[in-house]
C-alpha positions as CSV (number, residue, x, y, z in Angstrom):
1,X,-65.5,4.4,-9.1
2,X,-68.0,2.4,-7.3
3,X,-71.6,3.7,-6.2
4,X,-72.7,3.5,-2.7
5,X,-75.8,1.3,-4.0
6,X,-76.5,-0.8,-6.9
7,X,-80.3,-0.1,-6.7
8,X,-82.4,3.0,-5.5
9,X,-85.7,2.0,-5.6
10,X,-89.0,4.4,-5.9
11,X,-92.2,3.3,-4.7
12,X,-95.4,3.0,-2.4
13,X,-94.3,2.2,1.1
14,X,-97.0,-0.3,2.5
15,X,-97.1,-2.2,5.6
16,X,-98.6,-5.6,5.2
17,X,-100.8,-6.6,8.1
18,X,-101.3,-10.5,8.0
19,X,-104.5,-11.8,9.6
20,X,-105.4,-15.5,9.5
21,X,-109.1,-16.2,10.0
22,X,-111.4,-19.5,9.9
23,X,-113.7,-19.7,7.2
24,X,-116.6,-18.9,9.7
25,X,-115.0,-15.7,10.7
26,X,-114.2,-14.7,7.2
27,X,-117.7,-15.3,6.1
28,X,-118.9,-12.9,8.6
29,X,-116.7,-10.0,7.0
30,X,-118.8,-10.2,3.6
31,X,-115.7,-9.8,1.5
32,X,-115.4,-11.5,-1.7
33,X,-112.6,-13.9,-1.5
34,X,-109.2,-13.3,-3.2
35,X,-110.2,-9.4,-4.0
36,X,-107.6,-6.5,-3.4
37,X,-109.6,-3.2,-2.9
38,X,-108.4,0.3,-2.0
39,X,-110.4,1.7,0.9
40,X,-110.3,5.0,2.9
41,X,-108.7,5.6,6.1
42,X,-111.8,5.5,8.5
43,X,-112.7,2.0,7.0
44,X,-109.1,0.7,7.3
45,X,-108.8,2.0,10.8
46,X,-112.1,-0.1,11.6
47,X,-110.4,-3.2,10.1
48,X,-107.3,-2.5,12.2
49,X,-108.9,-1.9,15.4
50,X,-110.9,-5.2,14.7
51,X,-108.2,-7.4,14.2
52,X,-106.0,-5.8,16.7
53,X,-106.4,-8.5,19.4
54,X,-105.2,-11.1,17.2
55,X,-101.5,-9.7,17.3
56,X,-101.4,-10.0,13.3
57,X,-97.9,-10.4,11.7
58,X,-96.6,-7.3,10.2
59,X,-94.0,-7.1,7.1
60,X,-92.8,-4.1,5.3
61,X,-93.7,-4.0,1.7
62,X,-95.0,-2.5,-1.4
63,X,-94.0,-3.9,-4.6
64,X,-90.5,-2.4,-5.3
65,X,-89.9,-2.4,-1.6
66,X,-90.3,-6.2,-1.8
67,X,-87.9,-6.3,-4.8
68,X,-85.3,-4.5,-2.7
69,X,-85.7,-6.7,0.2
70,X,-84.9,-9.7,-2.1
71,X,-82.2,-7.9,-3.6
72,X,-80.6,-7.1,-0.1
73,X,-81.2,-10.6,1.2
74,X,-78.9,-11.6,-1.7
75,X,-76.1,-9.4,-0.5
76,X,-77.0,-5.9,-2.9
77,X,-76.7,-2.6,-1.3
78,X,-80.1,-0.7,-1.9
79,X,-81.8,2.6,-1.1
80,X,-85.5,3.4,-1.1
81,X,-87.5,6.5,-1.8
82,X,-91.1,6.5,-0.3
83,X,-93.3,8.2,2.1
84,X,-94.2,6.8,5.5
85,X,-96.1,8.5,8.7
86,X,-94.8,8.8,12.1
87,X,-97.4,6.4,13.3
88,X,-96.8,3.0,14.7
89,X,-96.6,1.3,11.0
90,X,-94.2,4.1,10.0
91,X,-91.7,3.4,12.8
92,X,-92.1,-0.2,12.0
93,X,-91.2,0.1,8.5
94,X,-88.2,2.5,9.3
95,X,-86.9,-0.1,12.0
96,X,-87.4,-3.0,9.7
97,X,-85.5,-1.3,6.9
98,X,-82.6,-0.5,9.1
99,X,-82.7,-4.2,10.1
100,X,-82.5,-5.1,6.4
101,X,-79.8,-2.8,5.5
102,X,-81.7,-0.7,3.0
103,X,-81.3,2.9,3.2
104,X,-84.5,5.2,3.4
105,X,-84.6,8.2,1.3
106,X,-87.0,10.3,3.5
107,X,-87.3,10.6,7.1
108,X,-90.8,10.0,8.8
109,X,-93.5,12.6,7.6
110,X,-95.1,14.0,10.9
111,X,-98.5,13.8,11.7
112,X,-99.4,11.4,8.5
113,X,-100.8,7.9,8.4
114,X,-98.6,5.1,6.9
115,X,-100.1,2.9,4.1
116,X,-101.3,-0.4,5.3
117,X,-102.7,-3.3,3.6
118,X,-104.7,-5.9,5.8
119,X,-104.1,-9.2,4.0
120,X,-106.9,-11.9,5.4
121,X,-105.5,-15.5,4.7
122,X,-108.0,-18.2,4.9
123,X,-107.4,-21.9,5.3
124,X,-107.4,-22.4,1.4
125,X,-104.3,-20.1,1.3
126,X,-106.5,-17.3,-0.4
127,X,-105.4,-13.9,0.3
128,X,-108.0,-11.1,0.6
129,X,-106.7,-7.6,0.8
130,X,-108.0,-4.1,1.7
131,X,-105.3,-1.4,1.1
132,X,-105.2,2.2,2.4
133,X,-102.2,4.0,0.6
134,X,-102.5,7.0,3.0
135,X,-99.2,9.0,2.8
136,X,-97.7,6.5,0.6
137,X,-99.9,8.1,-2.4
138,X,-98.4,11.5,-1.5
139,X,-95.1,10.7,-2.9
140,X,-94.0,13.5,-5.2
141,X,-91.3,15.5,-6.8
142,X,-90.4,17.3,-3.7
143,X,-89.5,13.8,-2.0
144,X,-87.2,12.8,-4.7
145,X,-83.7,12.3,-2.9
146,X,-81.1,13.2,-5.6
147,X,-78.2,12.1,-3.5
148,X,-79.4,8.5,-3.3
149,X,-80.2,8.1,-6.7
150,X,-76.9,9.7,-8.3
151,X,-75.2,7.3,-5.9
152,X,-76.7,4.5,-7.4
153,X,-76.1,2.5,-10.4
154,X,-79.7,2.0,-11.1
155,X,-83.1,3.7,-10.3
156,X,-86.0,1.1,-10.1
157,X,-89.5,2.5,-10.6
158,X,-92.7,1.1,-9.4
159,X,-95.7,1.1,-11.9
160,X,-98.0,1.5,-9.2
161,X,-96.9,5.3,-8.6
162,X,-98.1,6.3,-12.0
163,X,-101.5,5.8,-10.6
164,X,-101.1,9.2,-8.8
165,X,-101.2,11.9,-11.7
166,X,-101.0,14.8,-9.4
167,X,-98.2,13.5,-7.4
168,X,-96.6,10.2,-8.5
169,X,-96.3,10.9,-11.8
170,X,-94.1,14.3,-11.2
171,X,-91.8,12.2,-8.8
172,X,-91.3,9.6,-11.6
173,X,-90.4,12.4,-14.0
174,X,-88.1,14.0,-11.5
175,X,-86.4,10.7,-10.6
176,X,-85.8,9.8,-14.2
177,X,-84.3,13.4,-15.0
178,X,-82.1,13.1,-12.1
179,X,-80.8,9.5,-13.0
180,X,-80.4,10.3,-16.8
181,X,-78.2,13.3,-16.1
182,X,-76.2,11.3,-13.8
183,X,-75.7,8.3,-16.0
184,X,-77.7,6.2,-13.9
185,X,-79.7,3.2,-15.4
186,X,-83.3,3.1,-15.3
187,X,-85.6,0.1,-14.6
188,X,-89.2,0.2,-14.8
189,X,-91.8,-2.5,-13.5
190,X,-95.5,-2.1,-14.7
191,X,-96.7,-3.7,-11.3
192,X,-100.4,-4.4,-12.7
193,X,-102.2,-4.7,-16.1
194,X,-104.3,-1.9,-15.1
195,X,-101.1,0.6,-15.2
196,X,-100.5,0.2,-19.1
197,X,-104.3,0.1,-19.7
198,X,-105.0,3.4,-17.8
199,X,-101.8,5.2,-17.5
200,X,-100.2,3.8,-20.8
201,X,-99.1,7.4,-22.0
202,X,-97.1,8.6,-18.8
203,X,-95.8,4.7,-18.7
204,X,-94.6,5.0,-22.3
205,X,-93.0,8.4,-21.6
206,X,-91.0,6.9,-18.7
207,X,-90.0,3.8,-20.9
208,X,-88.7,6.2,-23.6
209,X,-86.0,6.8,-21.0
210,X,-85.7,3.4,-19.6
211,X,-83.0,0.8,-20.0
212,X,-85.0,-2.1,-18.7
213,X,-88.6,-3.2,-18.1
214,X,-90.2,-5.8,-16.1
215,X,-93.7,-7.0,-16.9
216,X,-95.7,-10.2,-16.8
217,X,-97.7,-11.6,-19.6
218,X,-100.7,-9.6,-19.0
219,X,-98.9,-6.5,-18.5
220,X,-96.8,-7.0,-21.8
221,X,-100.0,-7.5,-23.8
222,X,-101.7,-4.6,-22.5
223,X,-98.8,-2.4,-23.2
224,X,-98.1,-3.7,-26.6
225,X,-101.5,-5.2,-27.8
226,X,-100.0,-8.2,-28.9
227,X,-102.0,-11.6,-28.3
228,X,-99.4,-13.5,-26.3
229,X,-96.3,-13.1,-24.1
230,X,-94.0,-14.3,-26.9
231,X,-95.6,-11.8,-29.4
232,X,-95.6,-9.1,-26.9
233,X,-91.8,-9.7,-26.0
234,X,-91.1,-9.4,-29.6
235,X,-92.9,-6.2,-29.9
236,X,-91.1,-4.6,-27.0
237,X,-87.9,-4.6,-28.7
238,X,-88.7,-1.3,-30.1
239,X,-90.1,0.2,-26.7
240,X,-87.0,-0.5,-24.6
241,X,-83.5,-1.9,-25.1
242,X,-83.8,-4.6,-22.2
243,X,-86.9,-6.3,-21.1
244,X,-88.1,-9.4,-19.2
245,X,-91.5,-10.7,-19.7
246,X,-92.3,-13.6,-17.2
247,X,-95.1,-15.9,-17.8
248,X,-95.8,-17.7,-14.9
249,X,-95.3,-21.5,-15.0
250,X,-94.2,-21.1,-18.6
251,X,-90.8,-19.2,-17.8
252,X,-89.5,-15.9,-18.7
253,X,-88.4,-14.2,-22.1
254,X,-85.4,-12.2,-21.5
255,X,-83.6,-9.5,-23.9
256,X,-80.4,-8.2,-22.4
257,X,-77.9,-6.2,-24.6
258,X,-79.2,-7.7,-27.8
259,X,-79.1,-11.4,-26.7
260,X,-82.4,-13.1,-26.2
261,X,-83.1,-16.1,-23.9
262,X,-86.0,-18.2,-22.4
263,X,-85.8,-19.1,-18.6
264,X,-87.9,-22.1,-18.0
265,X,-90.0,-22.1,-14.5
266,X,-89.7,-24.7,-11.7
267,X,-92.7,-26.7,-11.2
268,X,-94.4,-26.5,-8.0
269,X,-97.7,-26.5,-6.1
270,X,-98.3,-22.8,-5.5
271,X,-99.7,-21.6,-2.3
272,X,-99.9,-17.6,-2.6
273,X,-98.7,-16.0,-6.0
274,X,-98.4,-12.8,-4.3
275,X,-94.9,-11.3,-4.5
276,X,-93.4,-13.6,-7.3
277,X,-92.8,-10.6,-9.7
278,X,-91.3,-8.5,-7.1
279,X,-88.8,-11.3,-6.1
280,X,-88.2,-12.0,-9.7
281,X,-87.3,-8.2,-10.5
282,X,-85.0,-7.9,-7.4
283,X,-83.0,-11.4,-8.0
284,X,-82.8,-10.7,-11.8
285,X,-81.3,-7.0,-10.8
286,X,-78.9,-8.6,-8.1
287,X,-77.6,-11.0,-10.7
288,X,-76.7,-8.6,-13.5
289,X,-75.4,-5.9,-11.1
290,X,-73.0,-8.6,-9.8
291,X,-71.7,-10.3,-13.0
292,X,-74.2,-13.3,-13.5
293,X,-75.1,-13.5,-17.1
294,X,-78.7,-12.5,-17.7
295,X,-79.9,-15.8,-18.8
296,X,-78.5,-17.5,-15.8
297,X,-79.8,-14.7,-13.4
298,X,-83.4,-15.2,-14.8
299,X,-83.3,-19.1,-14.2
300,X,-82.1,-18.2,-10.6
301,X,-84.9,-15.7,-10.1
302,X,-87.2,-18.1,-11.1
303,X,-86.1,-20.6,-8.6
304,X,-86.6,-18.0,-5.8
305,X,-90.1,-17.1,-7.2
306,X,-90.9,-20.9,-6.7
307,X,-89.8,-20.5,-3.2
308,X,-92.0,-17.4,-2.6
309,X,-95.1,-18.9,-4.2
310,X,-94.9,-22.1,-2.1
311,X,-95.4,-20.2,1.3
312,X,-97.8,-17.5,2.4
313,X,-96.5,-14.0,2.1
314,X,-94.8,-11.8,-0.5
315,X,-91.1,-12.3,0.5
316,X,-88.6,-14.9,1.7
317,X,-87.7,-14.5,5.5
318,X,-84.9,-16.9,5.7
319,X,-82.6,-18.8,3.2
320,X,-82.7,-16.7,0.3
321,X,-79.1,-16.4,-0.5
322,X,-78.9,-20.3,-0.2
323,X,-81.5,-20.8,-2.6
324,X,-79.8,-18.3,-5.1
325,X,-76.4,-20.5,-4.8
326,X,-78.1,-23.5,-5.3
327,X,-80.0,-22.1,-8.4
328,X,-76.8,-20.9,-9.9
329,X,-75.0,-24.3,-9.2
330,X,-78.0,-26.0,-11.1
331,X,-78.1,-23.7,-14.3
């Protein structure tokens, strides 16, 4: 029997707020170029007020949310479980997901502030980010939407959620328990190298029940202690049955149902590396849930990553399906 969704994601719901600044105005902020820092609510509100007159561009995001957006743009059916408030940013997030055709597992949480990330873009294409998780970090076991998980082929867990021991880790445990009881496959993404470094034990606990792991070279080496992406890929064979280790311009190592392959990257001149891993995961999941061999799905996912990193912004706004079809035709 077919499911309502191919993938149900679990992650932090964040609205990206893009502001382009000339060098003189950026220098006046005093921010270190290219950094990402978590800030408290009052500091973020001050930034939002400061840049409001510039009419910044908004985009719904978060790591797994970005993957689901790419997945949906390719034609997949997806749902997402995350926490948003009833402020202007939460309403924007909700409305954009309706437009994207991605079902949200939770309604707006009354009286709460939505998570936001102010992304300052300078003329050198560098991105400097200030993020306030706000209610996104409240995601807990009580928010788990069992119906959407059991109505999906895959549950896709965001690594950043492990960084909230009191709430997020409980949400992950419950979501995985629901998935396994219903025969739903589980995929996990590390999200960042600090997750295996700092939250390695709960991550490994989740991976003991997982069917697929996505990680980049830094995350893979942090998780395994290996000295290279290739060595980490080999070591992960005893950790999780299926794994993808992406290695930037060097391509991606794939193990899928016992078969190993390597997908070369496409040469390009990157402008903004943000979102590459998110797009890869979404595209790869789309491929393997729609009958595309894993090696071809990884190659096509690499092509979409190239399109993401040669623009500014974490996701594509048009042409995604066409790029995918072109890549499959070439592979």
